[in-house]
N, CA, C and O atoms as a Tripos MOL2 file, in Angstrom:
@<TRIPOS>MOLECULE
protein
  236   235    59     0     0
PROTEIN
NO_CHARGES

@<TRIPOS>ATOM
      1 N         -42.3390 -138.7240  -50.2460 N.3       1 UNK1
      2 CA        -43.4260 -138.6080  -49.2920 C.3       1 UNK1
      3 C         -44.4390 -139.7000  -49.6240 C.2       1 UNK1
      4 O         -44.8320 -139.8600  -50.7790 O.2       1 UNK1
      5 N         -44.8570 -140.4490  -48.6040 N.am      2 UNK2
      6 CA        -45.8610 -141.4770  -48.8510 C.3       2 UNK2
      7 C         -47.2500 -140.9680  -48.4280 C.2       2 UNK2
      8 O         -47.3880 -139.8430  -47.9470 O.2       2 UNK2
      9 N         -48.2640 -141.8050  -48.6130 N.am      3 UNK3
     10 CA        -49.6490 -141.3840  -48.3510 C.3       3 UNK3
     11 C         -49.8380 -141.0010  -46.8880 C.2       3 UNK3
     12 O         -50.5190 -140.0190  -46.5950 O.2       3 UNK3
     13 N         -49.2480 -141.7570  -45.9670 N.am      4 UNK4
     14 CA        -49.4060 -141.4510  -44.5430 C.3       4 UNK4
     15 C         -48.9380 -140.0290  -44.2320 C.2       4 UNK4
     16 O         -49.6340 -139.2660  -43.5620 O.2       4 UNK4
     17 N         -47.7590 -139.6900  -44.7260 N.am      5 UNK5
     18 CA        -47.2130 -138.3560  -44.4850 C.3       5 UNK5
     19 C         -48.0310 -137.2890  -45.2060 C.2       5 UNK5
     20 O         -48.2430 -136.2000  -44.6710 O.2       5 UNK5
     21 N         -48.4890 -137.5950  -46.4140 N.am      6 UNK6
     22 CA        -49.2630 -136.6240  -47.1870 C.3       6 UNK6
     23 C         -50.6110 -136.3360  -46.5340 C.2       6 UNK6
     24 O         -51.0590 -135.1890  -46.5260 O.2       6 UNK6
     25 N         -51.2620 -137.3610  -45.9850 N.am      7 UNK7
     26 CA        -52.5540 -137.1500  -45.3070 C.3       7 UNK7
     27 C         -52.3570 -136.2800  -44.0720 C.2       7 UNK7
     28 O         -53.1440 -135.3660  -43.8260 O.2       7 UNK7
     29 N         -51.3170 -136.5560  -43.2970 N.am      8 UNK8
     30 CA        -51.0670 -135.7310  -42.1050 C.3       8 UNK8
     31 C         -50.7120 -134.2980  -42.4880 C.2       8 UNK8
     32 O         -51.1470 -133.3580  -41.8230 O.2       8 UNK8
     33 N         -49.9340 -134.1200  -43.5430 N.am      9 UNK9
     34 CA        -49.5840 -132.7700  -43.9970 C.3       9 UNK9
     35 C         -50.8200 -132.0260  -44.4950 C.2       9 UNK9
     36 O         -50.9940 -130.8410  -44.2090 O.2       9 UNK9
     37 N         -51.6710 -132.7170  -45.2330 N.am     10 UNK10
     38 CA        -52.9030 -132.1010  -45.7290 C.3      10 UNK10
     39 C         -53.8220 -131.7080  -44.5820 C.2      10 UNK10
     40 O         -54.3620 -130.6010  -44.5760 O.2      10 UNK10
     41 N         -54.0070 -132.5970  -43.6110 N.am     11 UNK11
     42 CA        -54.8630 -132.3030  -42.4640 C.3      11 UNK11
     43 C         -54.3200 -131.1240  -41.6580 C.2      11 UNK11
     44 O         -55.0730 -130.2270  -41.2810 O.2      11 UNK11
     45 N         -53.0280 -131.1260  -41.4000 N.am     12 UNK12
     46 CA        -52.4240 -130.0220  -40.6500 C.3      12 UNK12
     47 C         -52.5250 -128.6960  -41.3680 C.2      12 UNK12
     48 O         -52.7940 -127.6680  -40.7470 O.2      12 UNK12
     49 N         -52.3140 -128.7100  -42.6680 N.am     13 UNK13
     50 CA        -52.4160 -127.4870  -43.4660 C.3      13 UNK13
     51 C         -53.8350 -126.9440  -43.4640 C.2      13 UNK13
     52 O         -54.0460 -125.7430  -43.3010 O.2      13 UNK13
     53 N         -54.8160 -127.8380  -43.6470 N.am     14 UNK14
     54 CA        -56.2090 -127.3880  -43.6420 C.3      14 UNK14
     55 C         -56.6030 -126.7950  -42.2980 C.2      14 UNK14
     56 O         -57.3190 -125.7940  -42.2450 O.2      14 UNK14
     57 N         -56.1430 -127.4020  -41.2180 N.am     15 UNK15
     58 CA        -56.4820 -126.8910  -39.8860 C.3      15 UNK15
     59 C         -55.8180 -125.5400  -39.6400 C.2      15 UNK15
     60 O         -56.4560 -124.6340  -39.1030 O.2      15 UNK15
     61 N         -54.5560 -125.3880  -40.0190 N.am     16 UNK16
     62 CA        -53.8360 -124.1420  -39.7520 C.3      16 UNK16
     63 C         -54.2870 -122.9820  -40.6360 C.2      16 UNK16
     64 O         -54.2990 -121.8360  -40.1860 O.2      16 UNK16
     65 N         -54.6530 -123.2600  -41.8750 N.am     17 UNK17
     66 CA        -54.9700 -122.1940  -42.8150 C.3      17 UNK17
     67 C         -56.4680 -121.9440  -42.9770 C.2      17 UNK17
     68 O         -56.8760 -121.1400  -43.8160 O.2      17 UNK17
     69 N         -57.2690 -122.6120  -42.1970 N.am     18 UNK18
     70 CA        -58.7130 -122.5170  -42.3500 C.3      18 UNK18
     71 C         -59.2520 -121.1600  -41.8810 C.2      18 UNK18
     72 O         -58.9820 -120.7460  -40.7540 O.2      18 UNK18
     73 N         -60.0070 -120.4730  -42.7330 N.am     19 UNK19
     74 CA        -60.6630 -119.2510  -42.2810 C.3      19 UNK19
     75 C         -61.8780 -119.5650  -41.3950 C.2      19 UNK19
     76 O         -62.3550 -118.7030  -40.6570 O.2      19 UNK19
     77 N         -62.3640 -120.7930  -41.4770 N.am     20 UNK20
     78 CA        -63.4680 -121.2330  -40.6180 C.3      20 UNK20
     79 C         -62.8490 -121.9790  -39.4430 C.2      20 UNK20
     80 O         -62.6770 -123.1960  -39.5080 O.2      20 UNK20
     81 N         -62.5190 -121.2760  -38.3860 N.am     21 UNK21
     82 CA        -61.7030 -121.8000  -37.3060 C.3      21 UNK21
     83 C         -62.2890 -123.0090  -36.6000 C.2      21 UNK21
     84 O         -61.5390 -123.7910  -36.0160 O.2      21 UNK21
     85 N         -63.6080 -123.1910  -36.6340 N.am     22 UNK22
     86 CA        -64.1900 -124.3330  -35.9360 C.3      22 UNK22
     87 C         -64.7570 -125.3910  -36.8750 C.2      22 UNK22
     88 O         -64.6570 -126.5840  -36.5900 O.2      22 UNK22
     89 N         -65.3400 -124.9790  -37.9740 N.am     23 UNK23
     90 CA        -66.0350 -125.9170  -38.8460 C.3      23 UNK23
     91 C         -65.0770 -126.8630  -39.5690 C.2      23 UNK23
     92 O         -65.2380 -128.0790  -39.4700 O.2      23 UNK23
     93 N         -64.1040 -126.3490  -40.2800 N.am     24 UNK24
     94 CA        -63.1990 -127.2050  -41.0510 C.3      24 UNK24
     95 C         -62.3200 -128.0750  -40.1530 C.2      24 UNK24
     96 O         -62.1820 -129.2650  -40.4380 O.2      24 UNK24
     97 N         -61.7200 -127.5470  -39.0860 N.am     25 UNK25
     98 CA        -60.9450 -128.4390  -38.2100 C.3      25 UNK25
     99 C         -61.8010 -129.5400  -37.5780 C.2      25 UNK25
    100 O         -61.3120 -130.6500  -37.3690 O.2      25 UNK25
    101 N         -63.0560 -129.2520  -37.2730 N.am     26 UNK26
    102 CA        -63.9420 -130.2900  -36.7320 C.3      26 UNK26
    103 C         -64.1800 -131.3740  -37.7790 C.2      26 UNK26
    104 O         -64.1930 -132.5590  -37.4470 O.2      26 UNK26
    105 N         -64.3660 -130.9810  -39.0360 N.am     27 UNK27
    106 CA        -64.5520 -131.9460  -40.1140 C.3      27 UNK27
    107 C         -63.2930 -132.7810  -40.3210 C.2      27 UNK27
    108 O         -63.3760 -133.9980  -40.4900 O.2      27 UNK27
    109 N         -62.1330 -132.1360  -40.3080 N.am     28 UNK28
    110 CA        -60.8660 -132.8540  -40.4830 C.3      28 UNK28
    111 C         -60.6690 -133.8420  -39.3380 C.2      28 UNK28
    112 O         -60.2800 -134.9880  -39.5660 O.2      28 UNK28
    113 N         -60.9320 -133.4110  -38.1210 N.am     29 UNK29
    114 CA        -60.7810 -134.2970  -36.9630 C.3      29 UNK29
    115 C         -61.7360 -135.4750  -37.0160 C.2      29 UNK29
    116 O         -61.3500 -136.6010  -36.7030 O.2      29 UNK29
    117 N         -62.9880 -135.2280  -37.4140 N.am     30 UNK30
    118 CA        -63.9640 -136.3120  -37.5330 C.3      30 UNK30
    119 C         -63.5400 -137.2960  -38.6250 C.2      30 UNK30
    120 O         -63.6950 -138.5070  -38.4710 O.2      30 UNK30
    121 N         -63.0070 -136.7710  -39.7200 N.am     31 UNK31
    122 CA        -62.5560 -137.6330  -40.8010 C.3      31 UNK31
    123 C         -61.3650 -138.4830  -40.3620 C.2      31 UNK31
    124 O         -61.3030 -139.6660  -40.6940 O.2      31 UNK31
    125 N         -60.4240 -137.9060  -39.6270 N.am     32 UNK32
    126 CA        -59.2860 -138.6680  -39.1330 C.3      32 UNK32
    127 C         -59.7260 -139.7450  -38.1410 C.2      32 UNK32
    128 O         -59.1790 -140.8480  -38.1350 O.2      32 UNK32
    129 N         -60.7070 -139.4270  -37.3110 N.am     33 UNK33
    130 CA        -61.2260 -140.4040  -36.3520 C.3      33 UNK33
    131 C         -61.8970 -141.5670  -37.0660 C.2      33 UNK33
    132 O         -61.6370 -142.7260  -36.7400 O.2      33 UNK33
    133 N         -62.7640 -141.2710  -38.0460 N.am     34 UNK34
    134 CA        -63.4340 -142.3630  -38.7600 C.3      34 UNK34
    135 C         -62.4350 -143.1690  -39.5760 C.2      34 UNK34
    136 O         -62.6170 -144.3770  -39.7330 O.2      34 UNK34
    137 N         -61.3880 -142.5440  -40.0990 N.am     35 UNK35
    138 CA        -60.3740 -143.2780  -40.8500 C.3      35 UNK35
    139 C         -59.6060 -144.2260  -39.9340 C.2      35 UNK35
    140 O         -59.2300 -145.3200  -40.3560 O.2      35 UNK35
    141 N         -59.3690 -143.8240  -38.6940 N.am     36 UNK36
    142 CA        -58.6580 -144.6990  -37.7630 C.3      36 UNK36
    143 C         -59.5000 -145.9090  -37.3790 C.2      36 UNK36
    144 O         -58.9560 -146.9690  -37.0710 O.2      36 UNK36
    145 N         -60.8160 -145.7620  -37.3940 N.am     37 UNK37
    146 CA        -61.7110 -146.8610  -37.0330 C.3      37 UNK37
    147 C         -61.9940 -147.7650  -38.2280 C.2      37 UNK37
    148 O         -61.9200 -148.9880  -38.1130 O.2      37 UNK37
    149 N         -62.3180 -147.1680  -39.3750 N.am     38 UNK38
    150 CA        -62.7320 -147.9530  -40.5360 C.3      38 UNK38
    151 C         -61.5910 -148.3200  -41.4740 C.2      38 UNK38
    152 O         -61.6920 -149.2960  -42.2180 O.2      38 UNK38
    153 N         -60.5050 -147.5510  -41.4490 N.am     39 UNK39
    154 CA        -59.4030 -147.7890  -42.3670 C.3      39 UNK39
    155 C         -59.6350 -147.1790  -43.7350 C.2      39 UNK39
    156 O         -58.8110 -147.3580  -44.6320 O.2      39 UNK39
    157 N         -60.7360 -146.4620  -43.9190 N.am     40 UNK40
    158 CA        -61.0510 -145.8200  -45.1890 C.3      40 UNK40
    159 C         -60.8800 -144.3140  -45.0430 C.2      40 UNK40
    160 O         -61.5730 -143.6760  -44.2510 O.2      40 UNK40
    161 N         -59.9600 -143.7550  -45.8070 N.am     41 UNK41
    162 CA        -59.6860 -142.3230  -45.7480 C.3      41 UNK41
    163 C         -59.8630 -141.7240  -47.1420 C.2      41 UNK41
    164 O         -59.1020 -142.0520  -48.0530 O.2      41 UNK41
    165 N         -60.8540 -140.8550  -47.3200 N.am     42 UNK42
    166 CA        -61.0620 -140.2530  -48.6360 C.3      42 UNK42
    167 C         -59.8460 -139.4860  -49.1450 C.2      42 UNK42
    168 O         -59.5740 -139.4940  -50.3450 O.2      42 UNK42
    169 N         -59.1200 -138.8330  -48.2650 N.am     43 UNK43
    170 CA        -57.9240 -138.1000  -48.6870 C.3      43 UNK43
    171 C         -56.8640 -139.0690  -49.2100 C.2      43 UNK43
    172 O         -56.1840 -138.7700  -50.1920 O.2      43 UNK43
    173 N         -56.7180 -140.2250  -48.5650 N.am     44 UNK44
    174 CA        -55.7430 -141.2150  -49.0240 C.3      44 UNK44
    175 C         -56.1260 -141.7620  -50.3910 C.2      44 UNK44
    176 O         -55.2600 -141.9900  -51.2360 O.2      44 UNK44
    177 N         -57.4150 -141.9710  -50.6100 N.am     45 UNK45
    178 CA        -57.8790 -142.4540  -51.9140 C.3      45 UNK45
    179 C         -57.5440 -141.4290  -52.9980 C.2      45 UNK45
    180 O         -57.0510 -141.7860  -54.0680 O.2      45 UNK45
    181 N         -57.8140 -140.1580  -52.7160 N.am     46 UNK46
    182 CA        -57.5320 -139.1030  -53.6920 C.3      46 UNK46
    183 C         -56.0380 -138.9810  -53.9490 C.2      46 UNK46
    184 O         -55.6200 -138.8330  -55.0970 O.2      46 UNK46
    185 N         -55.2300 -139.0410  -52.9030 N.am     47 UNK47
    186 CA        -53.7770 -138.9350  -53.0660 C.3      47 UNK47
    187 C         -53.2190 -140.1350  -53.8220 C.2      47 UNK47
    188 O         -52.2880 -139.9870  -54.6140 O.2      47 UNK47
    189 N         -53.7760 -141.3240  -53.5890 N.am     48 UNK48
    190 CA        -53.3260 -142.5120  -54.3100 C.3      48 UNK48
    191 C         -53.5930 -142.3600  -55.8050 C.2      48 UNK48
    192 O         -52.7680 -142.7480  -56.6320 O.2      48 UNK48
    193 N         -54.7570 -141.7900  -56.1490 N.am     49 UNK49
    194 CA        -55.0850 -141.5670  -57.5590 C.3      49 UNK49
    195 C         -54.1690 -140.5360  -58.1990 C.2      49 UNK49
    196 O         -53.9770 -140.5440  -59.4150 O.2      49 UNK49
    197 N         -53.5980 -139.6430  -57.3820 N.am     50 UNK50
    198 CA        -52.6550 -138.6440  -57.8910 C.3      50 UNK50
    199 C         -51.2370 -139.2030  -57.9990 C.2      50 UNK50
    200 O         -50.3260 -138.5090  -58.4490 O.2      50 UNK50
    201 N         -51.0530 -140.4530  -57.5880 N.am     51 UNK51
    202 CA        -49.7550 -141.0980  -57.7610 C.3      51 UNK51
    203 C         -48.8440 -141.0870  -56.5580 C.2      51 UNK51
    204 O         -47.6650 -141.4160  -56.6900 O.2      51 UNK51
    205 N         -49.3420 -140.7210  -55.3810 N.am     52 UNK52
    206 CA        -48.5090 -140.7430  -54.1780 C.3      52 UNK52
    207 C         -48.3210 -142.1930  -53.7610 C.2      52 UNK52
    208 O         -49.2750 -142.9710  -53.7780 O.2      52 UNK52
    209 N         -47.0970 -142.5650  -53.3840 N.am     53 UNK53
    210 CA        -46.8090 -143.9500  -53.0260 C.3      53 UNK53
    211 C         -47.4690 -144.3430  -51.7090 C.2      53 UNK53
    212 O         -47.7170 -143.4950  -50.8520 O.2      53 UNK53
    213 N         -47.7510 -145.6370  -51.5560 N.am     54 UNK54
    214 CA        -48.4280 -146.1500  -50.3700 C.3      54 UNK54
    215 C         -47.5080 -146.1130  -49.1560 C.2      54 UNK54
    216 O         -46.2930 -146.2750  -49.2680 O.2      54 UNK54
    217 N         -48.1150 -145.8970  -48.0020 N.am     55 UNK55
    218 CA        -47.3830 -145.9430  -46.7440 C.3      55 UNK55
    219 C         -47.7750 -147.2040  -46.0000 C.2      55 UNK55
    220 O         -48.4490 -148.0680  -46.5620 O.2      55 UNK55
    221 N         -47.3650 -147.3260  -44.7480 N.am     56 UNK56
    222 CA        -47.6610 -148.5500  -44.0100 C.3      56 UNK56
    223 C         -49.0320 -148.4900  -43.3390 C.2      56 UNK56
    224 O         -49.6130 -149.5440  -43.0820 O.2      56 UNK56
    225 N         -49.5670 -147.3260  -43.0480 N.am     57 UNK57
    226 CA        -50.8490 -147.2340  -42.3430 C.3      57 UNK57
    227 C         -52.0390 -147.2150  -43.2940 C.2      57 UNK57
    228 O         -53.0300 -147.9020  -43.0450 O.2      57 UNK57
    229 N         -51.9650 -146.4550  -44.3640 N.am     58 UNK58
    230 CA        -53.0970 -146.3080  -45.2830 C.3      58 UNK58
    231 C         -52.7600 -146.9330  -46.6250 C.2      58 UNK58
    232 O         -52.1720 -146.2830  -47.4900 O.2      58 UNK58
    233 N         -53.1250 -148.1680  -46.7940 N.am     59 UNK59
    234 CA        -52.8240 -148.8860  -48.0530 C.3      59 UNK59
    235 C         -54.0720 -149.0390  -48.8670 C.2      59 UNK59
    236 O         -54.0340 -149.6120  -49.9560 O.2      59 UNK59
@<TRIPOS>BOND
     1     1     2 1
     2     2     3 1
     3     3     4 2
     4     3     5 am
     5     5     6 1
     6     6     7 1
     7     7     8 2
     8     7     9 am
     9     9    10 1
    10    10    11 1
    11    11    12 2
    12    11    13 am
    13    13    14 1
    14    14    15 1
    15    15    16 2
    16    15    17 am
    17    17    18 1
    18    18    19 1
    19    19    20 2
    20    19    21 am
    21    21    22 1
    22    22    23 1
    23    23    24 2
    24    23    25 am
    25    25    26 1
    26    26    27 1
    27    27    28 2
    28    27    29 am
    29    29    30 1
    30    30    31 1
    31    31    32 2
    32    31    33 am
    33    33    34 1
    34    34    35 1
    35    35    36 2
    36    35    37 am
    37    37    38 1
    38    38    39 1
    39    39    40 2
    40    39    41 am
    41    41    42 1
    42    42    43 1
    43    43    44 2
    44    43    45 am
    45    45    46 1
    46    46    47 1
    47    47    48 2
    48    47    49 am
    49    49    50 1
    50    50    51 1
    51    51    52 2
    52    51    53 am
    53    53    54 1
    54    54    55 1
    55    55    56 2
    56    55    57 am
    57    57    58 1
    58    58    59 1
    59    59    60 2
    60    59    61 am
    61    61    62 1
    62    62    63 1
    63    63    64 2
    64    63    65 am
    65    65    66 1
    66    66    67 1
    67    67    68 2
    68    67    69 am
    69    69    70 1
    70    70    71 1
    71    71    72 2
    72    71    73 am
    73    73    74 1
    74    74    75 1
    75    75    76 2
    76    75    77 am
    77    77    78 1
    78    78    79 1
    79    79    80 2
    80    79    81 am
    81    81    82 1
    82    82    83 1
    83    83    84 2
    84    83    85 am
    85    85    86 1
    86    86    87 1
    87    87    88 2
    88    87    89 am
    89    89    90 1
    90    90    91 1
    91    91    92 2
    92    91    93 am
    93    93    94 1
    94    94    95 1
    95    95    96 2
    96    95    97 am
    97    97    98 1
    98    98    99 1
    99    99   100 2
   100    99   101 am
   101   101   102 1
   102   102   103 1
   103   103   104 2
   104   103   105 am
   105   105   106 1
   106   106   107 1
   107   107   108 2
   108   107   109 am
   109   109   110 1
   110   110   111 1
   111   111   112 2
   112   111   113 am
   113   113   114 1
   114   114   115 1
   115   115   116 2
   116   115   117 am
   117   117   118 1
   118   118   119 1
   119   119   120 2
   120   119   121 am
   121   121   122 1
   122   122   123 1
   123   123   124 2
   124   123   125 am
   125   125   126 1
   126   126   127 1
   127   127   128 2
   128   127   129 am
   129   129   130 1
   130   130   131 1
   131   131   132 2
   132   131   133 am
   133   133   134 1
   134   134   135 1
   135   135   136 2
   136   135   137 am
   137   137   138 1
   138   138   139 1
   139   139   140 2
   140   139   141 am
   141   141   142 1
   142   142   143 1
   143   143   144 2
   144   143   145 am
   145   145   146 1
   146   146   147 1
   147   147   148 2
   148   147   149 am
   149   149   150 1
   150   150   151 1
   151   151   152 2
   152   151   153 am
   153   153   154 1
   154   154   155 1
   155   155   156 2
   156   155   157 am
   157   157   158 1
   158   158   159 1
   159   159   160 2
   160   159   161 am
   161   161   162 1
   162   162   163 1
   163   163   164 2
   164   163   165 am
   165   165   166 1
   166   166   167 1
   167   167   168 2
   168   167   169 am
   169   169   170 1
   170   170   171 1
   171   171   172 2
   172   171   173 am
   173   173   174 1
   174   174   175 1
   175   175   176 2
   176   175   177 am
   177   177   178 1
   178   178   179 1
   179   179   180 2
   180   179   181 am
   181   181   182 1
   182   182   183 1
   183   183   184 2
   184   183   185 am
   185   185   186 1
   186   186   187 1
   187   187   188 2
   188   187   189 am
   189   189   190 1
   190   190   191 1
   191   191   192 2
   192   191   193 am
   193   193   194 1
   194   194   195 1
   195   195   196 2
   196   195   197 am
   197   197   198 1
   198   198   199 1
   199   199   200 2
   200   199   201 am
   201   201   202 1
   202   202   203 1
   203   203   204 2
   204   203   205 am
   205   205   206 1
   206   206   207 1
   207   207   208 2
   208   207   209 am
   209   209   210 1
   210   210   211 1
   211   211   212 2
   212   211   213 am
   213   213   214 1
   214   214   215 1
   215   215   216 2
   216   215   217 am
   217   217   218 1
   218   218   219 1
   219   219   220 2
   220   219   221 am
   221   221   222 1
   222   222   223 1
   223   223   224 2
   224   223   225 am
   225   225   226 1
   226   226   227 1
   227   227   228 2
   228   227   229 am
   229   229   230 1
   230   230   231 1
   231   231   232 2
   232   231   233 am
   233   233   234 1
   234   234   235 1
   235   235   236 2
@<TRIPOS>SUBSTRUCTURE
     1 UNK1         2 RESIDUE 1 A UNK
     2 UNK2         6 RESIDUE 1 A UNK
     3 UNK3        10 RESIDUE 1 A UNK
     4 UNK4        14 RESIDUE 1 A UNK
     5 UNK5        18 RESIDUE 1 A UNK
     6 UNK6        22 RESIDUE 1 A UNK
     7 UNK7        26 RESIDUE 1 A UNK
     8 UNK8        30 RESIDUE 1 A UNK
     9 UNK9        34 RESIDUE 1 A UNK
    10 UNK10       38 RESIDUE 1 A UNK
    11 UNK11       42 RESIDUE 1 A UNK
    12 UNK12       46 RESIDUE 1 A UNK
    13 UNK13       50 RESIDUE 1 A UNK
    14 UNK14       54 RESIDUE 1 A UNK
    15 UNK15       58 RESIDUE 1 A UNK
    16 UNK16       62 RESIDUE 1 A UNK
    17 UNK17       66 RESIDUE 1 A UNK
    18 UNK18       70 RESIDUE 1 A UNK
    19 UNK19       74 RESIDUE 1 A UNK
    20 UNK20       78 RESIDUE 1 A UNK
    21 UNK21       82 RESIDUE 1 A UNK
    22 UNK22       86 RESIDUE 1 A UNK
    23 UNK23       90 RESIDUE 1 A UNK
    24 UNK24       94 RESIDUE 1 A UNK
    25 UNK25       98 RESIDUE 1 A UNK
    26 UNK26      102 RESIDUE 1 A UNK
    27 UNK27      106 RESIDUE 1 A UNK
    28 UNK28      110 RESIDUE 1 A UNK
    29 UNK29      114 RESIDUE 1 A UNK
    30 UNK30      118 RESIDUE 1 A UNK
    31 UNK31      122 RESIDUE 1 A UNK
    32 UNK32      126 RESIDUE 1 A UNK
    33 UNK33      130 RESIDUE 1 A UNK
    34 UNK34      134 RESIDUE 1 A UNK
    35 UNK35      138 RESIDUE 1 A UNK
    36 UNK36      142 RESIDUE 1 A UNK
    37 UNK37      146 RESIDUE 1 A UNK
    38 UNK38      150 RESIDUE 1 A UNK
    39 UNK39      154 RESIDUE 1 A UNK
    40 UNK40      158 RESIDUE 1 A UNK
    41 UNK41      162 RESIDUE 1 A UNK
    42 UNK42      166 RESIDUE 1 A UNK
    43 UNK43      170 RESIDUE 1 A UNK
    44 UNK44      174 RESIDUE 1 A UNK
    45 UNK45      178 RESIDUE 1 A UNK
    46 UNK46      182 RESIDUE 1 A UNK
    47 UNK47      186 RESIDUE 1 A UNK
    48 UNK48      190 RESIDUE 1 A UNK
    49 UNK49      194 RESIDUE 1 A UNK
    50 UNK50      198 RESIDUE 1 A UNK
    51 UNK51      202 RESIDUE 1 A UNK
    52 UNK52      206 RESIDUE 1 A UNK
    53 UNK53      210 RESIDUE 1 A UNK
    54 UNK54      214 RESIDUE 1 A UNK
    55 UNK55      218 RESIDUE 1 A UNK
    56 UNK56      222 RESIDUE 1 A UNK
    57 UNK57      226 RESIDUE 1 A UNK
    58 UNK58      230 RESIDUE 1 A UNK
    59 UNK59      234 RESIDUE 1 A UNK
């Protein structure tokens, strides 16, 4: 699994399992939107530090 797949899996899991049905999914969506514009994704940075291999979108 590379970083691209791990970020999508993490975002999907947080949205599906969130007890805060509106707050956390809104935060995840806003984070994904800003990552698509700026290219900086905090989740990708954290996953890279944990040793997940780089993907083609989030390097």
